[in-house]
N, C-alpha and C positions, 0 to 999 in steps of 0.2 A: 851532518844533522840529518835524521829521515825526517819524511815527512811526517808530518802530524795527520792520523787519517779518521773520519768517521766514517758508522755503518751508515747504512743506507734507513730511510724509514720503510717501515714494515707493514704490510696487506694489513694487519689490523689496521696500523693508524692511516694508513688511505679509506678504508672502511667508514673506519668514523668520522673520517674529517668529511668525505662526498655524498656517504648514502645514508639512508635513514630521510627522517621528515624533514632535513633544512638542508637537503641537497637533491641527489638524484642515485639511480643506480651506477655501478661501475659495469662499462662496457667494456668486455675483452673478447679474442678467438685464440685459438688453437695454433703452436706451431708444431709439427709434428714433422715436416723434412729432416730437420736432423743439421741442420744448413745454419751456419753464423751468417751467411749474406742474405738468407730469406728471414732470419729472427731481425734483422737487421733494419731491413726492411720494413717488415711489418710494424717493427719499433717506431717506424715514423710514422706512421699511420695518422696518429691523434686518436686511439684507442687506449683506453686505462688500464689495462694490463693482457697481459702477454700468458699463455697457462705453456712452457717447453714440455714438452710431454714424455713420459719414458715407458710408460705402463704399455702402450702400444702402435708407439716409433722407432726407430732406430735410431735411439741416441744410448751413450755410454757416458761415463763419466770425463772423456775429452771433448766430446762435440759437448755437453753441459756447457762446460767450463768455456770452452769457444763463444757459446751463444750467451752466457749471464757477460763475456767482456764486451761481444759487440750490442749488447743493448743498451748496455750502463749509461751512456752517452744520452740516452733520450730522454723526456719523462712521461716513463709508462713505469708500471712495476710488473715485475718479472716472478709468476710462479711454476715453481717444478714439483710434477708429477714423477716420482719414483714408481716404478711395477710392484714393488710391494711394500707392508709394513715392515721394515724387518733392522732392526736394531743397528747392525753390520753398516749396511750400507747407506743408512739415512747420516750416521756420522760420515762415509764419507761426502754424503752432497752436502752436510753441512760443514765442513773443513776445506769443499770448493769454494764458497762461498755465497751458496743458497742459503738466502736469509727467508725466503716463503717456501710452506711446503701443503700439497696439498695431497692428502694419504689413501688411496683408494682402497674400496672393499673395507672399509668398518664397520662389521656388524655388532658390536656392544660395544658396554660403558668401558670396560677390558681392555678391547684393543683400545679404546680411545687412548687412555689411561698408558699403554705401552709405546706409542705412538708420542707421547706426552714427555714419558721419559726418559726416550731415546734422545733429543734432543736439550736436555738440560743437564749439566753437569751432577756429581755429588755433592751434596747429599741430597738430591731432591731429585737426582736421576740418573742416568747410567751410563751418560755420552761419554765416550773415552777422551783425555786429552792429549790433542796434539798440537796445541796453537802456534807454538811455535814456528811449527814446521807448515803451517793452513794458510791457506789465502783469505779465511774467512775473520782473520786475526789481524789480515795482512802484516802476517808475520812479524805478528806482536806491533805493530805499530800502531793498533786502535789499542789506545790508554786503558788500562783495566778491563781488556776483551773478559778475561774467565768469570771475572764480578757479574759483567754489566752483558754475555752474551744471551741470555733467558729474553731480555728486553729486545733484543733485538732479531728476534724468529720467531714466525707465528707458525701455528699449525689449523689447517684446514681440514675435517674430515669428512670422506666422501659416503654418502648414505644411498648408495643403491643395490642392495635388495630388499627382499619382505621383512625377513629377521631388521635390518636396519630401521625401518621405520616403525616395525614394535617398538624398539628400542631410543627412539631417535630421542625423548626427555632425559631418560639416562647420559646417554649422550652427548646430549647439550650439555648436561649439571658436571662435566668433567672438567677440573680445574686446569685451565693451559687451553683448551679447545678453542679455539678465537673465533670458527664462524664453521657453517656446515655447508657442504654442495651436495646437491642431489643430481644423480646421471640417472634418467628416465628409459635410457636404450637398455642398461644391465638390468636396473626395475623391471619392468617390463619385462626380462627374458623371464626375472625371480616370479614372477606371477605367472609365467605361461602362458604370455603373449610376446612372444618372441619377433623383432621388429615392428613392433605397435607402443612406440612410446608414447602418441598422440590419444589412444582410448581410453577414455572414459574414468578407469579405473587408474588407470598408471594419473591420472592427471589428480585426481582427489588423490592421492599417497600421495604426491607432488605438495602439494595443497597442506593437504591435513601438517607436513613436516615445515613448510614457510608459518605455519601460526603457531608451532612449536616454537623457532625458534623465536618468533618474535616477542610469543611469551617469556621465553626464557633470558631475554634481552641479547641477543646473541644474532649477529647476521647471518643470512643463509642466500645460498645461488644455486641456479639452476641452468646447466646445460638445454641450449633451444636452438637450434640452426633457422627451425619454422620462426617466422617473423611475427604472424599475427599469436603465436601460442609465446615467443620471448616477451612478447610487450602484456599478455595476457600473466603472466605471472611474476612481470614485475608490479602490476598493477595489485597482484595480492598479495606483494613483500618482498621479494626477492631485490636482494641486498646487490647482489653482482650476478652478472649473466657471462655467459662464453655462445658468440651469433655465430660464428664461423672457425674455421680451420685452413691452414694456408694452404694444404692438400686437396681440400674439396675445393678450392677457389681454385686453383690451376686445373683441376679436374675440367669443373664446367667450364672455364673457360677458353681451353684447347677446346676441346667437344663444340663449344660454339664459333670457335673462330671456324672451325672444318666445317662445320654446318656452310656456313657464312658461302664459303668459296669453293668447298667440293660438292660436285649433285650426285642427288640421287642415283644410283645404278636403274639402269634403263626397266629390269624387271621388277622394282621398288623395294630392293633390298640396300645392304649396305655396300659401296663400292669395296672392292680390293677382297671380298668372302666375309665379311662382316655381317654383323645380327644386326645390325639397325636399333638397337637394345639402347633406350637412352638409363644410365644408374641411378639409383636412386639414389633421394639427398641422407643423408645420416640422419 
């Protein structure tokens, strides 16, 4: 007799249970290395959620599957960001067992509706049916999966352009959009302020979206590696934040280790012909 399986709680449920006036914002980090070992290491850190990224990181279907399996035994929410808002790709992610999606570069209500349709079976959406073949249903060991599938999936859309900020109220009004997430880096670039995510105009745009989300009664999150900025956004109403990344922590940590034990070259430059420049934070 097969083991009866129930789906994990969604990010939507986690936000409802822990964020807002009754709780605190959910704090998470990026997992960009593509390594199940690093994902598992991060999963045990005590954070609320992890973002497994496939937009700017070397992650394909196989590595995402391995990371989902690696972190499942830990009390942390695993959200996955695909590289694009594409119906076929989202179908593959869902069949792998991804339950929580962060969809990048959603610039309009129409694009948000397309993302929602991609995660729902007909007649409410366009998701292809292959549950008997898929980990999502644990190969049909989750009772009534086809009827319940929409309940097991959350959709967060990323607001990261001027066009998206202008349309944020319409995007928030889309049925099936559970939350929005602000990306200040791309937002700054779209405003002609490349690399200036702390610019007052960018922060004002982010705070405008946080207010719009509060008015709409939906959670809003934001990416902020600077601690003071992250805390300011949380004070402004952010329900969830990303405050670091595995690759950035490893890069800065190894640089600090080298600086501690390797002396500066006699001419004041870096040893071994390096530049001595310190990479800026994200």
